[in-house]
NUFIVEX-853465 format. One line per field, with one value per residue (C-alpha): x negated, y negated, z negated; residue in three letters. Coordinates in Angstrom, 3 decimals. Example, Ala and Ser with C-alpha at 12.3 -4.5 7.8 and 13.67 -1.06 7.14 Angstrom:
# residues 2
u = -12.300 / -13.670
v = 4.500 / 1.060
w = -7.800 / -7.140
r = ALA / SER
//
This chain:
# residues 72
u = -92.513 / -91.732 / -93.631 / -93.054 / -94.250 / -94.537 / -96.379 / -98.657 / -100.300 / -103.650 / -105.896 / -108.971 / -111.555 / -112.387 / -112.913 / -109.238 / -108.263 / -110.211 / -108.709 / -105.052 / -105.774 / -107.130 / -104.232 / -101.526 / -103.219 / -103.062 / -99.199 / -97.529 / -96.762 / -98.564 / -101.117 / -102.604 / -102.607 / -103.511 / -103.879 / -103.895 / -105.791 / -104.597 / -106.902 / -104.960 / -101.658 / -99.296 / -101.246 / -99.279 / -99.570 / -98.331 / -98.409 / -96.888 / -94.971 / -93.165 / -90.555 / -89.249 / -91.677 / -89.967 / -90.813 / -91.625 / -94.215 / -95.700 / -95.784 / -97.612 / -100.124 / -100.778 / -101.257 / -103.727 / -105.593 / -106.273 / -103.201 / -101.925 / -98.191 / -95.508 / -93.757 / -89.992
v = -77.364 / -80.054 / -82.534 / -86.303 / -88.947 / -92.703 / -95.626 / -98.076 / -101.215 / -102.803 / -99.759 / -100.624 / -97.920 / -94.535 / -95.986 / -97.102 / -93.593 / -92.003 / -94.456 / -93.696 / -89.941 / -90.027 / -92.089 / -90.010 / -86.731 / -87.924 / -88.024 / -85.082 / -82.327 / -83.873 / -82.010 / -81.853 / -85.643 / -86.565 / -90.167 / -91.053 / -94.403 / -97.141 / -100.060 / -103.270 / -101.372 / -98.952 / -95.891 / -92.595 / -90.772 / -87.132 / -85.058 / -81.902 / -82.179 / -79.897 / -82.614 / -85.811 / -88.591 / -91.945 / -95.095 / -96.768 / -94.144 / -94.423 / -98.293 / -98.012 / -95.570 / -97.821 / -100.830 / -98.918 / -97.714 / -101.318 / -103.349 / -101.550 / -101.878 / -99.386 / -99.990 / -100.142
w = -97.554 / -95.037 / -92.913 / -93.163 / -90.811 / -91.077 / -89.516 / -91.202 / -90.014 / -91.066 / -90.588 / -88.589 / -89.109 / -90.555 / -93.962 / -93.863 / -92.719 / -95.647 / -98.223 / -96.993 / -96.902 / -100.484 / -101.915 / -100.120 / -101.189 / -104.804 / -104.682 / -106.416 / -103.954 / -100.991 / -98.912 / -95.436 / -94.773 / -91.182 / -89.870 / -86.198 / -86.214 / -83.942 / -84.565 / -84.727 / -84.188 / -86.020 / -87.082 / -87.545 / -90.968 / -91.220 / -94.311 / -95.744 / -98.996 / -101.417 / -101.878 / -100.203 / -100.826 / -101.185 / -99.161 / -102.451 / -103.235 / -99.760 / -100.027 / -103.389 / -102.107 / -99.043 / -101.376 / -103.541 / -100.468 / -99.335 / -98.786 / -95.709 / -94.796 / -94.097 / -90.778 / -91.054
r = MET / SER / THR / GLN / THR / PHE / GLN / ALA / THR / GLY / LEU / THR / CYS / HIS / HIS / CYS / VAL / HIS / ALA / VAL / THR / GLN / GLU / MET / SER / ALA / LEU / ASP / GLY / VAL / SER / ASP / VAL / GLN / VAL / ASP / LEU / VAL / ASN / GLY / GLY / ALA / SER / THR / VAL / ARG / PHE / ALA / ALA / GLU / ARG / GLU / VAL / SER / ALA / ALA / GLU / ILE / THR / GLU / ALA / LEU / GLU / GLU / ALA / GLY / GLY / TYR / GLU / LEU / VAL / GLY
//
């Protein structure tokens, strides 16, 4: 199992954190999602995964969670 980290923009509250956590946790092989909220900035998302999760999968999960954007 490996840990992956990315940054996302658009998160402003704990509801946003919950939505991102829920959508990321729904991805196959993903567990232990943690979000460090930076209101109005780039929030850091870390998660454990049994496989490499693609940027496309992360982007889709962020969109489903509420239209948040992957940085980079």
